[in-house]
N, CA, C and O atoms as a MOPAC input file, in Angstrom:
PM7 MOZYME 1SCF
protein

 N    -25.67900 1    43.91700 1   -35.26400 1
 C    -24.65300 1    43.84200 1   -34.16000 1
 C    -24.80200 1    42.47700 1   -33.23800 1
 O    -23.92900 1    41.64100 1   -33.00500 1
 N    -26.24900 1    42.50800 1   -32.76100 1
 C    -26.46500 1    41.14200 1   -31.71700 1
 C    -26.20300 1    39.73700 1   -32.20300 1
 O    -25.63600 1    38.83100 1   -31.59100 1
 N    -26.76600 1    39.72200 1   -33.52200 1
 C    -26.18000 1    38.53100 1   -34.16600 1
 C    -24.56700 1    38.45500 1   -34.40300 1
 O    -24.13200 1    37.33000 1   -34.16000 1
 N    -23.85700 1    39.13300 1   -34.70600 1
 C    -22.61600 1    38.66200 1   -34.50300 1
 C    -21.79500 1    38.24700 1   -33.30800 1
 O    -20.83600 1    37.47600 1   -33.27000 1
 N    -22.59700 1    39.18000 1   -31.98100 1
 C    -22.45700 1    38.67300 1   -30.66600 1
 C    -22.47300 1    37.72700 1   -30.54600 1
 O    -21.48000 1    37.15700 1   -30.09400 1
 N    -23.93800 1    36.84000 1   -30.98500 1
 C    -24.14400 1    35.56900 1   -30.55500 1
 C    -23.37300 1    34.71300 1   -31.56100 1
 O    -23.08700 1    33.55100 1   -31.27000 1
 N    -23.09900 1    35.14100 1   -32.49700 1
 C    -22.16500 1    34.32600 1   -33.34900 1
 C    -20.71800 1    33.88500 1   -32.48400 1
 O    -20.19600 1    32.83100 1   -32.12300 1
 N    -20.49600 1    34.94900 1   -32.41500 1
 C    -18.95200 1    35.49500 1   -31.60800 1
 C    -19.21000 1    34.04000 1   -30.12000 1
 O    -18.42600 1    33.09100 1   -30.11400 1
 N    -20.14800 1    34.11000 1   -29.23200 1
 C    -20.17700 1    33.45300 1   -28.16600 1
 C    -20.11600 1    32.26800 1   -28.26700 1
 O    -19.51400 1    31.47300 1   -27.54500 1
 N    -21.13300 1    31.96700 1   -29.74400 1
 C    -21.24900 1    30.28900 1   -30.28700 1
 C    -19.76000 1    29.74600 1   -30.46400 1
 O    -19.43600 1    28.69400 1   -29.91300 1
 N    -18.98700 1    30.37000 1   -31.12700 1
 C    -17.75700 1    30.12600 1   -31.34800 1
 C    -16.97100 1    29.85500 1   -30.40000 1
 O    -16.23100 1    28.87300 1   -30.46300 1
 N    -16.99300 1    30.67600 1   -29.35300 1
 C    -16.41100 1    30.68300 1   -28.12700 1
 C    -16.55100 1    29.37500 1   -27.38100 1
 O    -15.67000 1    28.65500 1   -26.91100 1
 N    -17.78100 1    29.24600 1   -27.38100 1
 C    -18.62200 1    28.26500 1   -26.63300 1
 C    -18.01500 1    26.94100 1   -27.57900 1
 O    -17.27500 1    26.06800 1   -27.12400 1
 N    -18.33400 1    26.98600 1   -28.49600 1
 C    -17.98100 1    25.84500 1   -29.31000 1
 C    -16.68800 1    25.16800 1   -29.05600 1
 O    -16.53500 1    23.99000 1   -28.73300 1
 N    -15.45500 1    26.39300 1   -29.31000 1
 C    -14.02500 1    26.11600 1   -28.94500 1
 C    -13.83900 1    25.56100 1   -27.57700 1
 O    -13.13200 1    24.56000 1   -27.45600 1
 N    -14.49000 1    26.19600 1   -26.35200 1
 C    -14.12000 1    25.58400 1   -25.04500 1
 C    -14.71800 1    24.18900 1   -24.93800 1
 O    -13.94100 1    23.42900 1   -24.36100 1
 N    -15.89000 1    23.59900 1   -25.32500 1
 C    -16.22100 1    22.67200 1   -25.42100 1
 C    -15.58000 1    21.51500 1   -26.06000 1
 O    -15.41000 1    20.39800 1   -25.57100 1
 N    -15.17300 1    22.03700 1   -27.48600 1
 C    -13.83100 1    20.86200 1   -28.28400 1
 C    -12.78100 1    20.93400 1   -27.21900 1
 O    -12.34100 1    19.81700 1   -26.94300 1
 N    -12.22800 1    21.95800 1   -26.51200 1
 C    -11.01200 1    21.82300 1   -25.51800 1
 C    -11.12600 1    20.99400 1   -24.33600 1
 O    -10.27900 1    20.37000 1   -23.69700 1
 N    -12.67300 1    21.17000 1   -24.16600 1
 C    -12.86800 1    20.33100 1   -22.65200 1
 C    -12.61400 1    18.69800 1   -23.51300 1
 O    -11.66400 1    17.97600 1   -23.21000 1
 N    -13.48700 1    18.37200 1   -24.43600 1
 C    -13.65400 1    17.02900 1   -25.27800 1
 C    -12.55000 1    16.26700 1   -25.39100 1
 O    -12.49200 1    15.05800 1   -25.16600 1
 N    -11.45200 1    17.15000 1   -25.82900 1
 C    -10.05800 1    16.69300 1   -26.07300 1
 C     -9.36300 1    16.44200 1   -24.74000 1
 O     -8.70000 1    15.40900 1   -24.64800 1
 N     -9.43200 1    17.20800 1   -23.77200 1
 C     -9.16100 1    17.08600 1   -22.71300 1
 C     -9.49000 1    15.79700 1   -21.85100 1
 O     -8.67400 1    15.05600 1   -21.30100 1
 N    -10.49800 1    15.72600 1   -21.85800 1
 C    -11.14400 1    14.29000 1   -20.97900 1
 C    -10.66100 1    13.09400 1   -21.81300 1
 O    -10.19200 1    12.05500 1   -21.34900 1
 N    -10.82600 1    13.36400 1   -23.00500 1
 C    -10.03000 1    12.12900 1   -23.86800 1
 C     -8.59300 1    11.88400 1   -23.86700 1
 O     -8.23100 1    10.70700 1   -23.85700 1
 N     -7.80100 1    12.72200 1   -23.87500 1
 C     -6.76900 1    12.66800 1   -23.35100 1
 C     -6.25600 1    12.00400 1   -22.11800 1
 O     -5.53300 1    11.00700 1   -22.09300 1
 N     -6.69200 1    12.63900 1   -21.15200 1
 C     -7.05000 1    12.17700 1   -19.88700 1
 C     -7.07400 1    10.60000 1   -19.44000 1
 O     -6.38500 1     9.97100 1   -18.63700 1
 N     -8.28600 1    10.18600 1   -20.40200 1
 C     -8.34600 1     8.93800 1   -20.39600 1
 C     -7.92900 1     8.00900 1   -20.82200 1
 O     -7.75600 1     6.91300 1   -20.28900 1
 N     -7.68700 1     8.41800 1   -22.02400 1
 C     -6.17200 1     7.65600 1   -22.67800 1
 C     -5.03300 1     7.46700 1   -21.78800 1
 O     -4.51500 1     6.36800 1   -21.58800 1
 N     -4.59100 1     8.74400 1   -21.16900 1
 C     -3.34600 1     8.26400 1   -20.29000 1
 C     -3.79300 1     7.34900 1   -19.16600 1
 O     -3.09600 1     6.42700 1   -18.74300 1
 N     -4.89800 1     7.63500 1   -18.74600 1
 C     -5.23300 1     6.86600 1   -17.42700 1
 C     -5.39600 1     5.06900 1   -18.06200 1
 O     -5.09100 1     4.10200 1   -17.36400 1
 N     -5.84700 1     4.97800 1   -19.26600 1
 C     -6.03000 1     3.21000 1   -19.53100 1
 C     -4.44900 1     3.02400 1   -19.46600 1
 O     -3.90500 1     2.34300 1   -18.59700 1
 N     -3.75800 1     3.71100 1   -20.49200 1
 C     -2.33900 1     3.49500 1   -20.98300 1
 C     -1.46500 1     3.22200 1   -19.49600 1
 O     -0.70900 1     2.25600 1   -19.39600 1
 N     -1.67300 1     4.18300 1   -18.39100 1
 C     -1.26700 1     3.76900 1   -17.32800 1
 C     -1.42100 1     2.37400 1   -16.55200 1
 O     -0.52900 1     1.59600 1   -16.21600 1
 N     -2.67600 1     2.28900 1   -16.38000 1
 C     -3.20600 1     1.00000 1   -15.70000 1
 C     -2.83100 1    -0.28900 1   -16.76100 1
 O     -2.76500 1    -1.39100 1   -16.21600 1
 N     -2.65100 1    -0.25200 1   -17.81100 1
 C     -2.24600 1    -1.63800 1   -18.72800 1
 C     -0.82000 1    -1.80000 1   -18.44000 1
 O     -0.24800 1    -2.87200 1   -18.24200 1
 N     -0.23200 1    -0.46600 1   -18.43600 1
 C      1.13500 1    -0.77000 1   -17.97500 1
 C      1.53300 1    -1.20600 1   -16.62800 1
 O      2.69400 1    -1.61200 1   -16.56700 1
 N      0.91400 1    -1.22200 1   -15.62300 1
 C      0.89500 1    -1.47400 1   -14.23000 1
 C      0.43300 1    -2.97700 1   -14.41800 1
 O      1.11800 1    -3.90600 1   -13.98900 1
 N     -0.46600 1    -3.11800 1   -14.91600 1
 C     -1.04500 1    -4.29500 1   -14.83700 1
 C     -0.05400 1    -5.34000 1   -15.55800 1
 O      0.31100 1    -6.37600 1   -15.00200 1
 N      0.30400 1    -4.99900 1   -16.72900 1
 C      1.60600 1    -5.85000 1   -17.08200 1
 C      2.77800 1    -6.00900 1   -16.54100 1
 O      3.42100 1    -7.03000 1   -16.78300 1
 N      3.33900 1    -4.87300 1   -15.58000 1
 C      4.34600 1    -5.07800 1   -14.73200 1
 C      4.02400 1    -5.93700 1   -13.81800 1
 O      4.85600 1    -6.82500 1   -13.63100 1
 N      2.92700 1    -5.96100 1   -13.08300 1
 C      2.65600 1    -7.17800 1   -11.96100 1
 C      2.33000 1    -8.31100 1   -12.81100 1
 O      2.22600 1    -9.36900 1   -12.19000 1
 N      2.19600 1    -8.35400 1   -13.70600 1
 C      1.64000 1    -9.71800 1   -14.20500 1
 C      3.12300 1   -10.43800 1   -14.72200 1
 O      3.30700 1   -11.59400 1   -14.34000 1
 N      4.03900 1    -9.88200 1   -15.46200 1
 C      5.80800 1   -10.05000 1   -15.20500 1
 C      6.30200 1    -9.96000 1   -14.13900 1
 O      7.38100 1   -10.55200 1   -14.16000 1
 N      6.07100 1    -9.47300 1   -13.06400 1
 C      6.81300 1    -9.80700 1   -11.89100 1
 C      6.04900 1   -11.32400 1   -11.03100 1
 O      6.73400 1   -12.17100 1   -10.45800 1
 N      4.44100 1   -11.36700 1   -11.14000 1
 C      4.23600 1   -12.67700 1   -10.76300 1
 C      4.74800 1   -13.76400 1   -11.10600 1
 O      4.98800 1   -14.73000 1   -10.38200 1
 N      5.05700 1   -13.56700 1   -12.97700 1
 C      5.62100 1   -14.71900 1   -13.59400 1
 C      6.69800 1   -14.90100 1   -13.42700 1
 O      6.95100 1   -16.03900 1   -13.82400 1
 N      7.57400 1   -14.41000 1   -13.03700 1
 C      9.28300 1   -13.83600 1   -12.83200 1
 C      9.21100 1   -14.85400 1   -11.61900 1
 O      9.73900 1   -15.95700 1   -11.76100 1
 N      8.60500 1   -14.54000 1   -10.48200 1
 C      8.37600 1   -15.14700 1    -9.24700 1
 C      8.03300 1   -16.41300 1    -8.81900 1
 O      8.41600 1   -17.03300 1    -7.82700 1
 N      7.16500 1   -16.75400 1    -9.80400 1
 C      6.72700 1   -18.17600 1    -9.52800 1
 C      7.90200 1   -19.23900 1   -10.86200 1
 O      8.08000 1   -20.45500 1   -10.79200 1
 N      8.41600 1   -18.43900 1   -11.77300 1
 C      9.46300 1   -19.37600 1   -12.23500 1
 C     10.76600 1   -19.42200 1   -11.14100 1
 O     11.40000 1   -20.43100 1   -10.83000 1
 N     10.92300 1   -18.39700 1   -10.77700 1
 C     12.11900 1   -18.49300 1    -9.75800 1
 C     11.86100 1   -19.53600 1    -8.50200 1
 O     12.58600 1   -20.37900 1    -7.97400 1
 N     10.38200 1   -19.06200 1    -8.23700 1
 C     10.13600 1   -20.54300 1    -6.94400 1
 C     10.36300 1   -21.79000 1    -7.63900 1
 O     11.26300 1   -22.56000 1    -7.30400 1
 N      9.52600 1   -22.02200 1    -8.65300 1
 C      9.94900 1   -23.59700 1    -9.44100 1
 C     11.18900 1   -23.80000 1    -9.58500 1
 O     11.78100 1   -24.69600 1    -8.98300 1
 N     11.65300 1   -23.12700 1   -10.26600 1
 C     13.50400 1   -23.39400 1   -10.35300 1
 C     14.13000 1   -23.62400 1    -8.96600 1
 O     14.96200 1   -24.50700 1    -8.75800 1
 N     13.75800 1   -22.92800 1    -8.20300 1
 C     14.77000 1   -23.22700 1    -6.66700 1
 C     13.96200 1   -24.51400 1    -6.05600 1
 O     14.39400 1   -24.94100 1    -4.98500 1
 N     12.81900 1   -25.18000 1    -6.63900 1
 C     12.07600 1   -26.14600 1    -5.80600 1
 C     12.63300 1   -27.19900 1    -6.47600 1
 O     13.02300 1   -28.17700 1    -5.83800 1
 N     12.74700 1   -27.14100 1    -7.85700 1
 C     13.57700 1   -28.02200 1    -8.35500 1
 C     14.87800 1   -28.25100 1    -8.42800 1
 O     15.44800 1   -29.28800 1    -8.76800 1
 N     15.30500 1   -27.28000 1    -8.10700 1
 C     17.04300 1   -27.37900 1    -7.74000 1
 C     17.17800 1   -27.93100 1    -6.34200 1
 O     18.08500 1   -28.73800 1    -6.13600 1
 N     16.38800 1   -27.58700 1    -5.38100 1
 C     16.37100 1   -28.06000 1    -4.10100 1
 C     15.97300 1   -29.66200 1    -4.14200 1
 O     16.54700 1   -30.39700 1    -3.33900 1
 N     15.11700 1   -30.16300 1    -4.95000 1
 C     14.60000 1   -31.38300 1    -4.94700 1
 C     15.71800 1   -32.45600 1    -5.50700 1
 O     15.85400 1   -33.59900 1    -5.07100 1
 N     16.44700 1   -31.88700 1    -6.50500 1
 C     17.24000 1   -32.26000 1    -7.38600 1
 C     18.71100 1   -32.66500 1    -6.49000 1
 O     19.37600 1   -33.70000 1    -6.53200 1
 N     18.90100 1   -31.45700 1    -5.71200 1
 C     20.12900 1   -32.03600 1    -5.00700 1
 C     19.82400 1   -32.55300 1    -3.78900 1
 O     20.88700 1   -32.82100 1    -3.22900 1
 N     19.02900 1   -32.78600 1    -3.20200 1
 C     18.54400 1   -33.57600 1    -2.27100 1
 C     18.31500 1   -35.02300 1    -2.58600 1
 O     18.54900 1   -35.73400 1    -1.60900 1
 N     18.08500 1   -35.41200 1    -3.22400 1
 C     17.83300 1   -36.68700 1    -4.07400 1
 C     19.07400 1   -37.28800 1    -4.29400 1
 O     19.50000 1   -38.36700 1    -3.88200 1
 N     19.67600 1   -36.30900 1    -5.10700 1
 C     21.36900 1   -37.00800 1    -5.54300 1
 C     22.10400 1   -36.87700 1    -4.08300 1
 O     23.20800 1   -37.41600 1    -4.01000 1
 N     21.75500 1   -36.41600 1    -3.26400 1
 C     22.82600 1   -36.57900 1    -2.20800 1
 C     22.44500 1   -37.56400 1    -1.19900 1
 O     23.19700 1   -38.00900 1    -0.33200 1
 N     21.04800 1   -37.91200 1    -1.40400 1
 C     20.38900 1   -39.02800 1    -0.56900 1
 C     20.72800 1   -40.25800 1    -1.17600 1
 O     21.05200 1   -41.22300 1    -0.48400 1
 N     20.68100 1   -40.31300 1    -2.47700 1
 C     21.00900 1   -41.50400 1    -3.32200 1
 C     22.37000 1   -42.31600 1    -3.07700 1
 O     22.37900 1   -43.44000 1    -3.57900 1
 N     23.53500 1   -41.91500 1    -2.37500 1
 C     24.93200 1   -42.77700 1    -1.86900 1
 C     24.24600 1   -43.97100 1    -1.52300 1
 O     23.94600 1   -44.90600 1    -2.26600 1
 N     23.99900 1   -43.81100 1    -0.12400 1
 C     24.07800 1   -45.06200 1     0.62600 1
 C     22.64500 1   -45.25500 1     0.94000 1
 O     22.46700 1   -46.46500 1     1.07900 1
 N     21.52700 1   -44.58700 1     1.11700 1
 C     20.33100 1   -44.68900 1     1.23600 1
 C     19.88900 1   -44.63900 1     2.91100 1
 O     18.79200 1   -44.71500 1     3.46400 1
 N     21.08200 1   -44.49900 1     3.35500 1
 C     21.12700 1   -44.77900 1     5.02500 1
 C     20.22500 1   -43.11400 1     5.48900 1
 O     19.56600 1   -43.20700 1     6.52500 1
 N     20.20200 1   -42.04500 1     4.95300 1
 C     19.64000 1   -40.87100 1     5.19700 1
 C     17.96100 1   -41.02800 1     4.87300 1
 O     17.13300 1   -40.28900 1     5.40500 1
 N     17.66200 1   -41.94300 1     4.06500 1
 C     16.37800 1   -42.12300 1     3.62700 1
 C     15.67800 1   -42.98000 1     4.62400 1
 O     14.59000 1   -42.66100 1     5.10200 1
 N     16.30500 1   -44.05400 1     4.92600 1
 C     15.98900 1   -45.23000 1     6.11100 1
 C     15.68800 1   -44.42700 1     7.13600 1
 O     14.59400 1   -44.49200 1     7.69800 1
 N     16.82600 1   -43.41100 1     7.55500 1
 C     16.44000 1   -42.74200 1     8.75700 1
 C     15.22900 1   -41.93900 1     9.10700 1
 O     14.73500 1   -41.69700 1    10.20800 1
 N     14.84000 1   -41.55500 1     7.80100 1
 C     13.28600 1   -40.68100 1     7.77900 1
 C     12.68100 1   -41.50100 1     8.31700 1
 O     12.11000 1   -40.99400 1     9.28200 1
 N     12.47900 1   -42.53000 1     8.22900 1
 C     11.48200 1   -43.66900 1     8.18100 1
 C     11.58000 1   -44.53000 1     9.52300 1
 O     10.69900 1   -45.28400 1     9.93700 1
 N     12.74600 1   -44.29200 1    10.09300 1
 C     12.98700 1   -45.05800 1    11.14200 1
 C     13.36100 1   -46.53200 1    11.13200 1
 O     13.10800 1   -47.34300 1    12.02300 1
 N     14.00800 1   -46.75600 1     9.97700 1
 C     14.47000 1   -48.29600 1     9.56700 1
 C     15.90000 1   -48.16100 1    10.01900 1
 O     16.51900 1   -47.10200 1    10.12200 1
 N     16.33700 1   -49.35800 1    10.27200 1
 C     17.66400 1   -49.82700 1    10.24000 1
 C     17.97200 1   -50.77400 1     8.90600 1
 O     17.04000 1   -51.17900 1     8.21200 1
 N     19.42800 1   -51.10700 1     8.59200 1
 C     19.46800 1   -51.65100 1     7.79800 1
 C     19.12300 1   -53.37800 1     7.87000 1
 O     18.77600 1   -54.09600 1     6.93200 1
 N     19.29300 1   -53.66800 1     8.96000 1
 C     18.71900 1   -55.02900 1     9.17200 1
 C     17.06100 1   -55.17200 1     9.44400 1
 O     16.59000 1   -56.29300 1     9.63100 1
 N     16.24700 1   -54.03700 1     9.45400 1
 C     14.71100 1   -54.15300 1     9.35500 1
 C     14.65500 1   -54.22900 1     7.90500 1
 O     13.78300 1   -54.97000 1     7.45100 1
 N     15.44500 1   -53.58500 1     7.04400 1
 C     15.26300 1   -53.81000 1     5.69500 1
 C     15.31500 1   -55.02200 1     5.32600 1
 O     14.40000 1   -55.58300 1     4.72400 1
 N     16.36000 1   -55.53400 1     5.64000 1
 C     16.67700 1   -57.28500 1     4.88400 1
 C     15.44400 1   -57.90000 1     5.75900 1
 O     15.17300 1   -58.95600 1     5.18800 1
 N     14.70200 1   -57.76400 1     6.70400 1
 C     14.28800 1   -58.88800 1     7.32800 1
 C     12.69700 1   -58.60500 1     6.48900 1
 O     12.06000 1   -59.60100 1     6.14800 1
 N     12.21200 1   -57.39800 1     6.23700 1
 C     11.25800 1   -57.20000 1     5.56300 1
 C     11.09300 1   -57.57900 1     3.92100 1
 O     10.10900 1   -57.29200 1     3.23800 1
 N     12.33500 1   -58.31500 1     3.44500 1
 C     12.63200 1   -58.47900 1     1.99800 1
 C     12.41400 1   -59.92300 1     2.30900 1
 O     11.71200 1   -60.61700 1     1.57300 1
 N     13.01300 1   -60.40900 1     3.41400 1
 C     12.86100 1   -61.91700 1     2.98100 1
 C     11.67500 1   -62.44200 1     3.78100 1
 O     11.35200 1   -63.62000 1     3.62300 1
 N     11.00000 1   -61.66600 1     4.62600 1
 C      9.41300 1   -61.76500 1     5.05300 1
 C      9.35300 1   -62.16300 1     6.46500 1
 O      8.37900 1   -62.78900 1     6.88400 1
 N     10.52000 1   -61.77700 1     7.36400 1
 C     10.55300 1   -62.05800 1     8.58600 1
 C      9.99000 1   -60.83900 1     9.22100 1
 O     10.45700 1   -59.78600 1     8.78600 1
 N      9.24600 1   -60.76300 1     9.99200 1
 C      8.74800 1   -59.64600 1    11.09800 1
 C      8.94300 1   -59.81300 1    12.40600 1
 O      9.20100 1   -60.95000 1    12.80300 1
 N      8.86800 1   -58.81500 1    13.25800 1
 C      8.87600 1   -58.62100 1    14.65200 1
 C      7.94000 1   -59.01700 1    15.05300 1
 O      7.71300 1   -58.96100 1    16.26100 1

């Protein structure tokens, strides 16, 4: 009788250990999957934000360069120059 009780106790302990090990493995796998998904989502969001910023900067630079390319007076105004100054510098006359 005593041996049967010992065997029964060992079987129950074995089952409890197996259930605990399986539970720990499942929890670890779920945590790893969640972490991987979060990292992938963060990377995708960062890439999208960088692409949007790059496209916006390109569009802004294209529109600003095409709008200034008409007469060039806006560009000269940025440097504080007048059309007469540009002409004098070309022929070598300086004030």
